[in-house]
VOPAGU-2260 file (C-alpha; in pm, 1 decimal, decimal comma):
REM VOPAGU-2260
SITE   aa  ch    i         X         Y         Z
SITE  MET   A    0      -5,1      -0,3      -2,7
SITE  SER   A    1     103,4     360,9     -73,9
SITE  TYR   A    2      27,2     660,7     153,3
SITE  VAL   A    3      77,8    1025,1     114,8
SITE  VAL   A    4     186,2    1184,9     443,0
SITE  GLU   A    5     -73,6    1454,3     544,8
SITE  ASN   A    6      -8,2    1753,6     757,1
SITE  GLN   A    7    -124,1    1606,7    1085,0
SITE  HIS   A    8     155,0    1339,0    1037,0
SITE  GLU   A    9     430,5    1593,5     987,0
SITE  GLY   A   10     713,8    1509,7    1211,2
SITE  SER   A   11     581,3    1157,9    1307,2
SITE  ARG   A   12     818,0     864,6    1338,8
SITE  LEU   A   13     787,5     621,0    1052,0
SITE  ASP   A   14     725,7     320,8    1271,0
SITE  ARG   A   15     435,9     506,1    1456,5
SITE  PHE   A   16     293,0     604,5    1117,2
SITE  VAL   A   17     298,6     253,6     977,0
SITE  SER   A   18     141,0     120,5    1292,6
SITE  GLU   A   19    -152,6     366,7    1264,1
SITE  VAL   A   20    -215,7     337,3     885,5
SITE  GLU   A   21    -174,3     -50,2     868,4
SITE  GLY   A   22    -338,4    -132,8    1204,2
SITE  LEU   A   23     -30,4    -310,1    1338,9
SITE  SER   A   24     161,2    -308,6    1675,8
SITE  ARG   A   25     465,1     -84,0    1688,2
SITE  SER   A   26     690,5    -381,9    1719,4
SITE  HIS   A   27     540,3    -541,1    1401,9
SITE  ALA   A   28     590,4    -210,1    1219,3
SITE  ARG   A   29     955,4    -190,2    1318,3
SITE  GLN   A   30    1015,2    -538,9    1200,3
SITE  LEU   A   31     880,2    -458,8     863,1
SITE  ILE   A   32    1100,6    -137,2     838,8
SITE  ASP   A   33    1411,6    -314,8     961,6
SITE  ALA   A   34    1354,4    -590,6     689,8
SITE  GLY   A   35    1323,0    -332,6     422,2
SITE  PHE   A   36     957,1    -353,6     342,9
SITE  VAL   A   37     890,3      13,0     407,0
SITE  HIS   A   38    1016,5     294,6     175,0
SITE  ILE   A   39     994,5     666,0     191,4
SITE  ASP   A   40     984,0     834,3    -157,2
SITE  GLY   A   41    1138,4     511,8    -306,7
SITE  MET   A   42    1425,7     480,7     -35,5
SITE  PRO   A   43    1422,4     219,1     243,4
SITE  GLY   A   44    1313,3     401,5     573,3
SITE  ALA   A   45    1439,8     379,2     935,3
SITE  ALA   A   46    1199,8     325,2    1215,8
SITE  SER   A   47    1303,4     654,8    1378,7
SITE  ALA   A   48    1287,4     866,4    1054,8
SITE  ARG   A   49    1065,2    1180,0    1091,2
SITE  LEU   A   50     804,1    1219,0     820,7
SITE  VAL   A   51     765,1    1521,5     594,8
SITE  ALA   A   52     414,0    1627,8     468,2
SITE  GLY   A   53     374,4    1535,1      94,7
SITE  SER   A   54     612,0    1236,3     105,7
SITE  ARG   A   55     503,9     894,4      -5,8
SITE  VAL   A   56     529,4     590,1     218,6
SITE  ASP   A   57     517,0     249,2      52,5
SITE  VAL   A   58     441,1     -46,8     280,8
SITE  GLU   A   59     472,6    -406,9     180,9
SITE  LEU   A   60     291,4    -609,1     441,7
SITE  ARG   A   61     433,9    -923,6     581,4
SITE  SER   A   62     320,8   -1119,1     893,0
SITE  ARG   A   63     575,4   -1175,2    1174,9
SITE  ALA   A   64     571,2   -1532,2    1095,8
SITE  ALA   A   65     679,9   -1460,3     732,7
SITE  LEU   A   66     948,0   -1214,0     855,6
SITE  ARG   A   67    1096,8   -1502,2    1062,5
SITE  GLY   A   68    1085,8   -1735,7     747,4
SITE  GLU   A   69     800,3   -1936,9     865,1
SITE  ASP   A   70     489,4   -2030,3     675,3
SITE  GLU   A   71     196,0   -1778,8     700,6
SITE  PRO   A   72    -110,1   -1921,4     856,2
SITE  ASP   A   73    -393,4   -1930,2     609,5
SITE  PRO   A   74    -707,8   -1716,7     691,8
SITE  SER   A   75    -929,9   -1967,1     497,5
SITE  SER   A   76    -857,8   -2212,2     771,7
SITE  LEU   A   77   -1096,5   -2040,5    1000,6
SITE  SER   A   78   -1422,9   -2221,3    1029,4
SITE  VAL   A   79   -1714,7   -1999,0     994,2
SITE  LEU   A   80   -2048,3   -2076,7    1156,2
SITE  TYR   A   81   -2215,7   -1744,6    1069,5
SITE  GLU   A   82   -2152,1   -1404,9     943,7
SITE  ASP   A   83   -2323,8   -1077,8     855,2
SITE  GLN   A   84   -2243,8    -706,3     852,9
SITE  ALA   A   85   -2246,9    -691,3    1230,3
SITE  LEU   A   86   -2075,4    -996,8    1346,2
SITE  VAL   A   87   -1879,9   -1325,5    1261,0
SITE  VAL   A   88   -1919,7   -1645,4    1455,8
SITE  LEU   A   89   -1624,7   -1891,8    1428,0
SITE  ASP   A   90   -1570,3   -2256,2    1540,6
SITE  LYS   A   91   -1224,7   -2195,3    1686,3
SITE  ALA   A   92    -966,5   -2487,4    1648,7
SITE  ALA   A   93    -788,4   -2604,1    1938,8
SITE  GLY   A   94    -446,8   -2461,4    1962,0
SITE  LEU   A   95    -541,8   -2141,3    1813,1
SITE  VAL   A   96    -484,8   -1820,6    2020,1
SITE  VAL   A   97    -748,5   -1569,9    2023,9
SITE  HIS   A   98    -526,5   -1251,2    2033,5
SITE  PRO   A   99    -151,4   -1191,1    2055,3
SITE  GLY   A  100      -0,7   -1223,2    2404,7
SITE  GLY   A  101     308,9   -1367,9    2583,0
SITE  LEU   A  102     480,8   -1636,4    2374,5
SITE  TYR   A  103     188,6   -1626,7    2098,3
SITE  GLN   A  104     216,0   -1334,6    1871,5
SITE  ASP   A  105     131,6   -1469,9    1530,7
SITE  GLY   A  106    -147,0   -1662,2    1370,4
SITE  THR   A  107    -403,7   -1540,3    1620,0
SITE  VAL   A  108    -788,8   -1537,0    1552,7
SITE  ALA   A  109    -777,7   -1171,2    1554,6
SITE  GLN   A  110    -502,6   -1142,3    1289,6
SITE  LEU   A  111    -647,1   -1414,8    1060,5
SITE  ALA   A  112    -995,8   -1275,6    1081,0
SITE  VAL   A  113    -889,2    -928,1     976,5
SITE  ARG   A  114    -719,8   -1082,5     680,1
SITE  ARG   A  115   -1010,0   -1281,3     587,5
SITE  PHE   A  116   -1302,9   -1037,9     664,3
SITE  GLY   A  117   -1137,5    -698,9     643,6
SITE  THR   A  118   -1211,5    -437,1     893,9
SITE  LEU   A  119   -1330,5    -538,9    1236,0
SITE  SER   A  120   -1423,4    -344,8    1545,6
SITE  SER   A  121   -1140,8    -135,8    1677,8
SITE  ARG   A  122   -1274,0    -105,2    2028,6
SITE  GLY   A  123   -1042,6    -380,0    2170,4
SITE  GLY   A  124    -727,0    -223,5    2005,8
SITE  ILE   A  125    -512,2    -313,5    1719,1
SITE  ASP   A  126    -407,0    -673,4    1833,6
SITE  ARG   A  127    -764,0    -757,3    1935,7
SITE  ALA   A  128    -975,4    -636,6    1644,9
SITE  GLY   A  129   -1313,7    -767,5    1668,3
SITE  ILE   A  130   -1258,6    -966,7    1980,5
SITE  VAL   A  131   -1553,8    -964,9    2217,6
SITE  HIS   A  132   -1466,7   -1258,8    2445,9
SITE  ARG   A  133   -1206,2   -1528,3    2481,9
SITE  LEU   A  134   -1143,9   -1901,4    2457,0
SITE  ASP   A  135    -827,5   -2056,5    2612,3
SITE  ARG   A  136    -581,5   -2167,2    2351,8
SITE  GLU   A  137    -645,8   -2543,6    2383,9
SITE  THR   A  138   -1027,2   -2491,6    2402,7
SITE  SER   A  139   -1208,6   -2544,3    2077,8
SITE  GLY   A  140   -1557,1   -2412,8    1974,9
SITE  VAL   A  141   -1791,2   -2112,6    1939,1
SITE  ILE   A  142   -1650,7   -1765,5    1946,9
SITE  VAL   A  143   -1819,9   -1438,9    1827,2
SITE  LEU   A  144   -1628,3   -1134,7    1670,5
SITE  ALA   A  145   -1769,2    -788,6    1614,0
SITE  ARG   A  146   -1751,0    -621,2    1276,4
SITE  THR   A  147   -1856,0    -275,7    1400,6
SITE  ASP   A  148   -1780,2     -77,8    1708,6
SITE  ALA   A  149   -2159,2     -51,8    1787,9
SITE  ALA   A  150   -2180,2    -433,7    1765,1
SITE  HIS   A  151   -1888,7    -487,0    1992,9
SITE  GLU   A  152   -2035,7    -244,6    2241,6
SITE  GLU   A  153   -2360,9    -421,6    2255,6
SITE  LEU   A  154   -2218,1    -775,6    2259,0
SITE  GLN   A  155   -1984,6    -679,6    2539,3
SITE  ARG   A  156   -2279,2    -534,5    2740,7
SITE  GLN   A  157   -2460,2    -876,0    2697,9
SITE  PHE   A  158   -2172,2   -1078,9    2820,3
SITE  LYS   A  159   -2122,2    -834,9    3109,2
SITE  ALA   A  160   -2501,6    -843,5    3196,4
SITE  ARG   A  161   -2497,3   -1220,1    3170,2
SITE  GLU   A  162   -2767,5   -1203,2    2901,0
SITE  THR   A  163   -2564,2   -1467,2    2686,5
SITE  ALA   A  164   -2587,7   -1835,8    2750,2
SITE  LYS   A  165   -2266,0   -2057,2    2712,8
SITE  GLU   A  166   -2262,0   -2439,2    2694,7
SITE  TYR   A  167   -1934,0   -2646,1    2705,5
SITE  PHE   A  168   -1866,8   -3012,3    2669,8
SITE  ALA   A  169   -1593,4   -3158,7    2908,0
SITE  ILE   A  170   -1437,2   -3492,1    2955,6
SITE  VAL   A  171   -1322,6   -3533,5    3313,3
SITE  HIS   A  172   -1141,9   -3779,1    3530,6
SITE  GLY   A  173   -1330,8   -3915,5    3829,6
SITE  ARG   A  174   -1669,4   -4038,6    3933,2
SITE  PRO   A  175   -1904,4   -3755,1    3985,8
SITE  ARG   A  176   -2113,5   -3798,5    4305,0
SITE  PHE   A  177   -2417,7   -3621,4    4171,2
SITE  ALA   A  178   -2597,5   -3619,7    3838,4
SITE  SER   A  179   -2556,4   -3248,1    3844,0
SITE  ASP   A  180   -2443,9   -2965,3    4066,5
SITE  TRP   A  181   -2353,9   -2584,6    4108,8
SITE  ILE   A  182   -2003,7   -2470,7    4192,9
SITE  ASP   A  183   -2010,7   -2120,8    4332,1
SITE  ALA   A  184   -1653,4   -2023,2    4431,9
SITE  PRO   A  185   -1463,4   -1703,3    4358,0
SITE  ILE   A  186   -1156,7   -1711,5    4152,3
SITE  ASP   A  187    -844,3   -1498,7    4153,3
SITE  ARG   A  188    -483,5   -1517,1    4018,0
SITE  ASP   A  189    -277,8   -1789,7    4186,6
SITE  PRO   A  190      -6,6   -1588,1    4375,7
SITE  HIS   A  191     252,0   -1879,8    4330,6
SITE  ALA   A  192     211,2   -1920,8    3963,2
SITE  LYS   A  193     106,0   -1636,0    3740,6
SITE  GLU   A  194     -22,6   -1863,2    3450,1
SITE  ARG   A  195    -273,5   -2025,3    3681,7
SITE  MET   A  196    -599,8   -1923,8    3847,2
SITE  CYS   A  197    -732,6   -2043,8    4186,6
SITE  ILE   A  198   -1039,1   -2062,3    4420,1
SITE  VAL   A  199    -995,0   -1811,4    4707,6
SITE  ARG   A  200   -1180,8   -1772,7    5042,7
SITE  SER   A  201   -1190,1   -1401,2    5033,4
SITE  GLY   A  202   -1158,5   -1145,5    4767,2
SITE  GLY   A  203   -1124,2   -1271,1    4401,1
SITE  ARG   A  204   -1409,9   -1253,3    4147,8
SITE  GLU   A  205   -1748,8   -1411,7    4172,5
SITE  ALA   A  206   -1765,7   -1720,6    3966,2
SITE  SER   A  207   -2055,2   -1965,5    3912,3
SITE  THR   A  208   -2064,5   -2290,6    3703,9
SITE  PHE   A  209   -2344,4   -2537,3    3651,4
SITE  TRP   A  210   -2263,0   -2884,9    3538,8
SITE  LYS   A  211   -2449,7   -3199,8    3451,4
SITE  VAL   A  212   -2336,2   -3545,1    3384,4
SITE  LEU   A  213   -2385,9   -3667,3    3019,9
SITE  GLU   A  214   -2240,8   -4005,1    3039,5
SITE  ARG   A  215   -2031,5   -4200,6    3282,4
SITE  PHE   A  216   -1749,1   -4447,5    3215,7
SITE  ASP   A  217   -1495,1   -4630,2    3417,2
SITE  GLY   A  218   -1310,1   -4349,8    3607,1
SITE  ILE   A  219   -1408,7   -4088,5    3336,4
SITE  ALA   A  220   -1726,2   -3894,6    3257,1
SITE  THR   A  221   -1854,9   -3646,3    3011,9
SITE  LEU   A  222   -2025,2   -3325,2    3132,9
SITE  ARG   A  223   -2225,5   -3036,0    3003,7
SITE  CYS   A  224   -2106,6   -2716,0    3174,0
SITE  GLU   A  225   -2286,5   -2384,1    3184,8
SITE  PRO   A  226   -2067,1   -2105,8    3326,7
SITE  LYS   A  227   -2290,0   -1810,4    3450,5
SITE  THR   A  228   -1981,9   -1590,7    3467,9
SITE  GLY   A  229   -1680,2   -1573,1    3242,3
SITE  ARG   A  230   -1358,5   -1570,0    3460,7
SITE  THR   A  231   -1038,5   -1689,0    3322,5
SITE  HIS   A  232   -1007,4   -2080,6    3330,2
SITE  GLN   A  233   -1324,4   -2080,8    3531,0
SITE  ILE   A  234   -1452,1   -2428,3    3425,5
SITE  ARG   A  235   -1114,8   -2593,4    3447,6
SITE  VAL   A  236   -1053,0   -2448,0    3799,5
SITE  HIS   A  237   -1397,8   -2528,4    3925,1
SITE  LEU   A  238   -1414,8   -2886,6    3812,0
SITE  ALA   A  239   -1059,1   -2955,8    3945,3
SITE  SER   A  240   -1164,6   -2809,2    4277,0
SITE  ARG   A  241   -1421,1   -3082,3    4278,6
SITE  GLY   A  242   -1195,2   -3367,9    4202,4
SITE  LEU   A  243   -1307,7   -3369,2    3838,9
SITE  PRO   A  244   -1009,0   -3236,9    3646,4
SITE  ILE   A  245   -1039,0   -3202,4    3267,1
SITE  VAL   A  246    -862,2   -3485,1    3080,3
SITE  ALA   A  247    -521,4   -3377,7    2943,8
SITE  ASP   A  248    -530,2   -3050,2    3128,5
SITE  ALA   A  249    -163,4   -3023,4    3250,2
SITE  VAL   A  250    -231,2   -2688,1    3436,3
SITE  TYR   A  251    -508,4   -2808,6    3672,4
SITE  PRO   A  252    -455,0   -3164,2    3775,5
SITE  VAL   A  253    -582,0   -3271,1    4119,1
SITE  ARG   A  254    -275,6   -3275,7    4341,8
SITE  GLY   A  255    -186,9   -3611,2    4504,6
SITE  ARG   A  256    -380,5   -3809,3    4244,1
SITE  ASN   A  257    -186,0   -4077,0    4053,6
SITE  SER   A  258    -484,9   -4204,0    3846,9
SITE  LEU   A  259    -505,1   -3930,1    3602,2
SITE  ARG   A  260    -310,2   -4094,8    3322,1
SITE  LEU   A  261    -510,7   -4169,3    3016,8
SITE  PRO   A  262    -622,2   -4543,2    2985,4
SITE  GLU   A  263    -373,8   -4763,6    2804,0
SITE  GLY   A  264    -460,3   -4772,3    2426,9
SITE  ALA   A  265    -675,6   -4449,4    2450,7
SITE  PRO   A  266    -630,6   -4206,2    2164,1
SITE  VAL   A  267    -373,1   -3937,0    2241,5
SITE  LEU   A  268    -514,5   -3586,7    2319,9
SITE  GLU   A  269    -280,7   -3310,4    2224,3
SITE  ARG   A  270    -494,1   -3053,1    2428,8
SITE  HIS   A  271    -731,8   -3043,8    2733,7
SITE  ALA   A  272   -1078,8   -3197,7    2655,6
SITE  LEU   A  273   -1293,8   -2889,3    2679,2
SITE  HIS   A  274   -1514,4   -2761,5    2393,0
SITE  ALA   A  275   -1739,1   -2448,3    2370,1
SITE  ALA   A  276   -2045,6   -2625,7    2224,9
SITE  ALA   A  277   -2301,3   -2355,3    2200,0
SITE  LEU   A  278   -2337,1   -1986,2    2249,5
SITE  THR   A  279   -2671,3   -1798,5    2261,1
SITE  LEU   A  280   -2699,0   -1426,9    2229,3
SITE  THR   A  281   -2920,0   -1138,6    2104,1
SITE  HIS   A  282   -2823,5   -1011,9    1757,3
SITE  PRO   A  283   -2705,0    -647,2    1822,0
SITE  VAL   A  284   -2885,4    -514,5    1524,0
SITE  SER   A  285   -3189,5    -738,1    1443,4
SITE  ARG   A  286   -3248,1    -803,5    1818,3
SITE  GLU   A  287   -3316,8   -1172,8    1723,0
SITE  ARG   A  288   -3222,4   -1429,5    1981,3
SITE  MET   A  289   -2973,3   -1661,1    1812,3
SITE  THR   A  290   -2788,1   -1983,0    1913,3
SITE  PHE   A  291   -2479,3   -2102,7    1744,2
SITE  THR   A  292   -2350,8   -2451,1    1798,1
SITE  ALA   A  293   -1997,7   -2615,5    1703,0
SITE  PRO   A  294   -1992,3   -2995,3    1653,4
SITE  LEU   A  295   -1765,8   -3207,9    1867,2
SITE  PRO   A  296   -1407,4   -3195,7    1724,8
SITE  ASN   A  297   -1272,6   -3525,7    1565,2
SITE  ASP   A  298   -1007,5   -3573,8    1851,8
SITE  LEU   A  299   -1270,1   -3541,6    2123,4
SITE  GLU   A  300   -1533,8   -3759,1    1936,8
SITE  ALA   A  301   -1266,3   -4018,3    1881,9
SITE  PHE   A  302   -1181,8   -4019,4    2253,1
SITE  VAL   A  303   -1552,4   -4067,5    2353,9
SITE  GLN   A  304   -1598,6   -4332,6    2106,5
SITE  TRP   A  305   -1292,9   -4526,5    2240,3
SITE  LEU   A  306   -1456,4   -4479,9    2603,3
SITE  LYS   A  307   -1773,7   -4629,8    2476,7
SITE  GLN   A  308   -1600,8   -4931,3    2342,1
SITE  HIS   A  309   -1328,0   -4989,8    2608,8
SITE  ARG   A  310   -1446,6   -4829,5    2946,2
SITE  PRO   A  311   -1829,5   -4860,9    2959,0
SITE  LEU   A  312   -2046,9   -4893,6    3263,4
SITE  SER   A  313   -2384,2   -5037,8    3307,9
SITE  GLU   A  314   -2678,5   -4821,3    3198,3
SITE  THR   A  315   -2793,4   -4759,1    3553,9
SITE  THR   A  316   -2454,0   -4656,5    3682,2
SITE  ARG   A  317   -2377,3   -4443,3    3358,1
SITE  HIS   A  318   -2676,5   -4216,6    3385,5
SITE  GLY   A  319   -2746,4   -4238,3    3755,2
């Protein structure tokens, strides 16, 4: 893309200018400049160069992955459940990060969505274009993105007011004592491990999760979980606190338990067994109540089918 520097950008640094016009982070803009993909009036620019009104800036976009010599993620790999002028609903794949952060800076949902759908809401900032809510990296399933700022504001209001309804599918270790139950326990950052959350006796943020047994197996069960709040890692923390840690969740195992290894011969899970199966919300423009569902991914479906064949219980015990 080519840009003519207008009067309001007179004296601006080149890296700041590229960041603003291309909707990139400052670090990404500097990487493009340092790699020679940004020119001022036909000459390679420097990140600290001060711009003069009337100059032409040419930018040849490259992702950070491409700048490192890696293959660029393909935006067409996003699985679209629904889209219109106000929002996009995706079935997020496990392993895909929602927005840049920490060790994960490239190939995020936000970045791929911008490349596929064009302009998204800017309310969350450059790196979080369109992002209304999050799913953990290893969690698959339904996620909604806003295409306009107005839609973003309304959807965030619905999440905050708890007017949305979320349903998750989980595979857990253990033998649930009840057919269903509520977990009401506040959650806060673990003071001993910043990547973890934990239940606290005082302080923290209110957190409430309903769960129901779908099917019981030998030492393992499948659950439907309906979080009424949206705290970080909420379902994982709550279930682990009840002795029902999610299968293959390395962050929240139950301490002191030696029985959490997968059964011999079971399909290998490369991520924790949690899937955002459904999301219900009110459309920000039409006001229609809508429910979006994502089918169970192949890896979790294969694991459940293996359990049915190799770890079954009697019908009475399974649903009791």
